[in-house]
C-alpha positions as CSV (number, residue, x, y, z in Angstrom):
1,X,-11.5,110.8,71.0
2,X,-15.0,112.1,71.5
3,X,-15.8,115.2,73.6
4,X,-18.9,116.3,75.5
5,X,-20.1,119.0,77.8
6,X,-21.1,117.5,81.2
7,X,-22.0,118.8,84.6
8,X,-21.4,117.2,88.0
9,X,-23.5,119.6,90.1
10,X,-26.3,122.0,89.5
11,X,-25.7,125.8,89.4
12,X,-24.6,128.6,87.1
13,X,-23.0,128.3,83.6
14,X,-19.6,127.6,85.3
15,X,-20.7,124.1,86.2
16,X,-20.5,123.1,82.6
17,X,-17.3,121.1,81.8
18,X,-15.6,120.1,78.5
19,X,-14.6,116.5,78.9
20,X,-13.1,113.7,76.9
21,X,-15.6,110.8,76.7
22,X,-15.6,107.2,75.4
23,X,-18.4,106.3,73.0
24,X,-19.0,102.6,72.6
25,X,-20.8,100.6,70.0
26,X,-24.6,100.8,69.7
27,X,-26.7,98.1,71.5
28,X,-30.1,96.7,70.4
29,X,-32.3,99.5,69.1
30,X,-29.5,102.1,69.3
31,X,-27.4,104.0,66.8
32,X,-24.1,105.9,67.0
33,X,-24.3,109.5,65.6
34,X,-21.6,111.9,64.7
35,X,-23.0,115.3,65.3
36,X,-22.6,118.1,62.8
37,X,-24.5,120.8,64.7
38,X,-26.1,121.0,68.2
39,X,-29.1,123.0,69.3
40,X,-28.9,125.6,72.1
41,X,-32.2,126.0,73.9
42,X,-33.3,127.9,77.0
43,X,-34.7,124.7,78.4
44,X,-31.1,123.5,78.6
45,X,-30.5,125.9,81.5
46,X,-33.4,124.3,83.4
47,X,-31.4,121.0,83.6
48,X,-28.2,122.9,84.5
49,X,-29.8,124.8,87.4
50,X,-31.8,121.8,88.7
51,X,-35.2,123.2,87.8
52,X,-35.6,120.0,85.8
53,X,-34.0,117.3,87.9
54,X,-31.5,114.9,86.3
55,X,-29.2,112.2,87.8
56,X,-25.7,113.5,88.2
57,X,-23.2,113.6,86.6
58,X,-25.0,114.2,83.3
59,X,-24.6,115.3,79.8
60,X,-26.3,118.4,78.5
61,X,-28.7,119.2,75.6
62,X,-31.5,117.4,73.9
63,X,-31.2,118.5,70.3
64,X,-28.7,117.9,67.5
65,X,-28.3,116.9,63.9
66,X,-25.8,114.6,62.2
67,X,-25.0,111.4,60.5
68,X,-25.5,107.8,61.7
69,X,-22.1,106.0,61.8
70,X,-23.3,102.6,63.2
71,X,-26.6,100.9,63.9
72,X,-27.3,98.3,66.6
73,X,-29.3,95.0,66.3
74,X,-33.0,95.5,65.6
75,X,-32.7,98.9,64.0
76,X,-34.7,98.8,60.8
77,X,-35.8,102.4,60.1
78,X,-32.3,103.8,59.8
79,X,-28.9,102.8,58.4
80,X,-25.3,103.9,58.4
81,X,-24.9,107.2,56.5
82,X,-28.4,108.5,57.1
83,X,-28.9,112.1,57.9
84,X,-31.0,112.6,61.0
85,X,-32.1,115.2,63.6
86,X,-33.7,114.8,67.0
87,X,-35.0,116.7,70.0
88,X,-36.3,115.6,73.4
89,X,-33.8,112.8,73.7
90,X,-32.1,111.9,77.0
91,X,-29.5,114.5,77.9
92,X,-26.2,114.3,76.0
93,X,-26.6,116.3,72.8
94,X,-23.7,118.6,73.7
95,X,-21.2,116.1,72.3
96,X,-19.2,115.4,69.2
97,X,-20.8,111.9,69.0
98,X,-23.0,109.7,71.0
99,X,-24.9,106.4,71.2
100,X,-28.7,106.8,71.6
101,X,-32.0,105.1,71.1
102,X,-33.1,105.2,67.4
103,X,-36.7,105.8,68.4
104,X,-35.9,109.5,69.0
105,X,-34.6,110.1,65.5
106,X,-36.3,112.0,62.7
107,X,-35.1,111.5,59.1
108,X,-33.6,114.7,57.8
109,X,-34.2,115.7,54.1
110,X,-31.2,116.6,52.0
111,X,-32.7,120.0,51.5
112,X,-32.2,120.9,55.2
113,X,-28.7,121.7,56.3
114,X,-27.5,120.3,59.6
115,X,-27.1,123.7,61.3
116,X,-30.6,124.6,60.2
117,X,-32.0,121.4,61.6
118,X,-30.2,121.9,64.9
119,X,-31.5,125.4,65.1
120,X,-35.1,124.5,64.4
121,X,-36.1,121.0,65.3
122,X,-37.2,121.8,68.9
123,X,-38.3,125.3,68.1
124,X,-40.0,124.4,64.9
125,X,-41.9,121.4,66.3
126,X,-42.9,123.6,69.3
127,X,-44.3,126.2,66.9
128,X,-46.0,123.4,65.0
129,X,-47.9,121.9,67.9
130,X,-48.8,125.3,69.3
131,X,-50.4,126.3,66.0
132,X,-51.7,123.0,64.8
133,X,-52.7,121.0,67.9
134,X,-53.5,123.2,70.9
135,X,-56.5,125.3,69.7
136,X,-58.5,125.4,66.5
137,X,-57.2,128.7,65.2
138,X,-58.6,130.1,62.0
139,X,-57.6,132.7,59.5
140,X,-58.5,136.1,60.8
141,X,-57.9,135.2,64.5
142,X,-55.6,137.4,66.6
143,X,-53.3,135.9,69.3
144,X,-50.7,137.2,71.7
145,X,-47.2,135.7,71.6
146,X,-44.6,136.6,74.2
147,X,-40.9,136.6,73.2
148,X,-41.8,137.1,69.6
149,X,-38.2,137.7,68.5
150,X,-37.0,134.4,70.1
151,X,-36.2,131.2,68.3
152,X,-39.7,129.8,68.6
153,X,-41.3,133.2,68.1
154,X,-39.7,133.9,64.7
155,X,-40.9,130.6,63.4
156,X,-44.3,131.0,64.9
157,X,-44.8,134.5,63.4
158,X,-43.9,133.3,59.9
159,X,-46.1,130.2,60.1
160,X,-49.0,132.1,61.7
161,X,-48.9,134.7,58.9
162,X,-49.1,131.9,56.3
163,X,-52.2,130.6,58.1
164,X,-53.8,134.1,58.1
165,X,-53.5,134.4,61.9
166,X,-52.6,137.9,63.2
167,X,-49.9,137.9,65.9
168,X,-49.5,140.6,68.5
169,X,-46.0,140.0,69.8
170,X,-44.0,141.2,72.8
171,X,-40.3,142.0,72.9
172,X,-37.9,143.7,75.4
173,X,-36.6,146.3,73.0
174,X,-37.3,148.3,69.8
175,X,-34.5,146.5,68.0
176,X,-36.1,143.1,68.7
177,X,-39.5,144.6,67.8
178,X,-38.2,145.4,64.3
179,X,-36.9,141.8,64.0
180,X,-40.3,140.4,65.0
181,X,-42.2,142.7,62.5
182,X,-39.8,141.6,59.7
183,X,-40.8,138.0,60.3
184,X,-44.5,138.6,60.1
185,X,-45.6,139.9,63.5
186,X,-48.6,142.2,62.9
187,X,-48.2,144.3,66.0
188,X,-45.4,144.5,68.6
189,X,-45.6,145.6,72.2
190,X,-42.3,146.6,73.8
191,X,-43.1,145.4,77.4
192,X,-40.3,147.4,79.0
193,X,-42.2,150.6,78.3
194,X,-45.8,149.5,77.5
195,X,-48.6,147.9,79.5
196,X,-49.2,144.6,77.7
197,X,-52.8,143.9,78.7
198,X,-53.8,147.6,78.1
199,X,-52.2,147.6,74.7
200,X,-53.8,144.3,73.7
201,X,-57.2,145.7,74.6
202,X,-56.5,148.8,72.5
203,X,-55.5,146.6,69.5
204,X,-58.6,144.4,69.8
205,X,-61.2,147.1,70.5
206,X,-61.5,146.0,74.1
207,X,-62.2,142.3,73.4
208,X,-58.9,140.7,74.2
209,X,-57.4,137.7,72.3
210,X,-58.7,134.1,72.3
211,X,-55.3,132.6,72.9
212,X,-52.1,133.8,74.6
213,X,-48.9,131.8,74.0
214,X,-46.6,132.5,77.0
215,X,-43.0,131.1,77.2
216,X,-41.8,133.7,79.7
217,X,-43.8,132.6,82.8
218,X,-43.5,134.3,86.2
219,X,-43.2,137.9,85.0
220,X,-45.8,137.7,82.2
221,X,-48.6,135.4,83.4
222,X,-50.7,138.1,85.0
223,X,-50.6,140.3,81.8
224,X,-51.3,137.1,79.8
225,X,-54.5,136.4,81.8
226,X,-55.6,140.0,81.6
227,X,-55.2,140.0,77.8
228,X,-57.6,137.2,77.2
229,X,-61.1,137.4,75.8
230,X,-64.0,135.7,77.6
231,X,-63.4,131.9,77.7
232,X,-59.9,132.5,76.4
233,X,-56.9,130.1,76.7
234,X,-53.5,130.8,78.2
235,X,-50.9,128.4,76.8
236,X,-48.1,128.6,79.3
237,X,-45.4,126.6,77.4
238,X,-42.2,128.0,79.0
239,X,-40.8,129.6,82.2
240,X,-37.9,131.8,81.0
241,X,-38.4,134.3,83.9
242,X,-39.2,131.6,86.4
243,X,-42.1,129.2,87.2
244,X,-45.6,130.4,87.1
245,X,-47.0,130.7,90.6
246,X,-50.3,128.9,91.4
247,X,-53.3,130.3,89.6
248,X,-56.6,130.5,91.5
249,X,-59.5,128.8,89.9
250,X,-61.7,131.6,91.1
251,X,-59.5,134.1,89.3
252,X,-60.1,132.2,86.1
253,X,-63.8,132.5,86.6
254,X,-63.8,136.2,87.5
255,X,-61.7,137.1,84.5
256,X,-64.1,135.5,82.1
257,X,-64.2,131.7,82.5
258,X,-60.6,131.4,81.3
259,X,-58.7,128.2,80.5
260,X,-55.0,127.4,81.2
261,X,-52.8,124.7,79.8
262,X,-49.1,123.9,80.5
263,X,-48.1,121.8,77.5
264,X,-44.8,120.1,76.9
265,X,-43.4,119.3,73.4
266,X,-42.7,115.7,74.5
267,X,-46.4,114.9,74.7
268,X,-47.0,116.1,71.2
269,X,-44.2,114.1,69.6
270,X,-44.4,110.9,71.7
271,X,-46.5,109.3,68.9
272,X,-44.1,108.6,66.0
273,X,-46.9,109.1,63.5
274,X,-47.8,112.5,64.9
275,X,-44.2,113.5,65.2
276,X,-43.6,112.7,61.6
277,X,-46.7,114.7,60.5
278,X,-45.5,117.8,62.4
279,X,-41.9,117.4,61.2
280,X,-42.8,116.8,57.6
281,X,-45.0,119.9,57.6
282,X,-42.2,122.0,59.1
283,X,-39.5,120.6,56.8
284,X,-41.6,121.2,53.7
285,X,-42.1,124.8,54.5
286,X,-38.5,125.4,55.4
287,X,-37.2,123.6,52.3
288,X,-39.6,125.7,50.1
289,X,-38.4,128.9,51.7
290,X,-41.7,129.7,53.2
291,X,-40.3,129.7,56.7
292,X,-36.8,131.2,57.1
293,X,-34.5,129.9,59.9
294,X,-31.9,132.5,60.7
295,X,-29.1,131.5,62.9
296,X,-28.0,134.6,64.8
297,X,-25.5,133.1,67.3
298,X,-22.9,130.4,66.7
299,X,-20.6,129.0,69.3
300,X,-17.9,126.3,69.6
301,X,-19.2,123.4,71.7
302,X,-16.4,123.9,74.1
303,X,-17.7,127.4,74.7
304,X,-21.0,126.3,76.2
305,X,-20.5,128.3,79.4
306,X,-20.5,131.6,77.4
307,X,-23.4,130.4,75.3
308,X,-25.5,129.8,78.5
309,X,-24.5,133.2,79.9
310,X,-25.7,134.9,76.7
311,X,-28.9,133.0,76.7
312,X,-29.8,133.8,80.3
313,X,-28.8,137.5,79.8
314,X,-31.5,137.8,77.1
315,X,-29.1,139.1,74.5
316,X,-29.8,136.3,72.0
317,X,-32.1,137.0,69.0
318,X,-33.7,134.1,67.2
319,X,-31.9,130.7,67.0
320,X,-28.4,129.7,68.3
321,X,-26.4,126.6,67.5
322,X,-23.1,125.0,68.4
323,X,-21.1,124.3,65.2
324,X,-18.9,121.2,65.1
């Protein structure tokens, strides 16, 4: 029998339940996948707490990698036995197997192991659109990246360095700062003992940075705005510390005619052609060893409650996966 993590009410990690589930045959346009590894992302906690509403009861997770076991009528791009990965699907990735729409799938090259795919598909595609689609960054530019030692952060730092972009990263500890530096972060600010905006101004001779990439949200958005150069852009792509409160348009004017965007990965991979372009660029660099994906935490899928507790406690470094 197949198993899955499900939740029947919103709340803390204890609402996650390990259940036996029945997985049927795929319908038109669908496939049945046997998961080999499942991704663990901070965004998963948003669904569990209700920040992102979902009809209940519901499955959990949107990212996994595995093998197609059956295809439904009308599926032409994939066949039984294909290796695939996905992110941004309907909830239900925290499972040993599932039936899902084939439109969400990305073909996985043989050179990419399943656990690597589960650890990087969402994080890697996020780093890809941040660096390649949001703002026309050029070699020599300097940017600020919060949570530089996180899963997205470590991929971002490596990719940015290859593009010649200097990253000033923030971390919560000296240990995490060393990790960020080892992955290509040019400068690191330990925000628990340093003023972020003040330090950014010091590192940029008072100018500030043209772009700030902020996945933390409520606790960092002020320092992010104060770190920007004139006509700079705040890319608020996450809310790990809570939602960003309303930002006054007048504040943006006073601080230098600033811009703010709140992008979501889904809108950068909705087009299959663009999704394939970003994925192929990511996979090529990982396969070549130019971007290293280090999995620092591994959990059994049945241990999802502990995984969520670790995630929310901020003790995770880099990527985490559920191994099946």
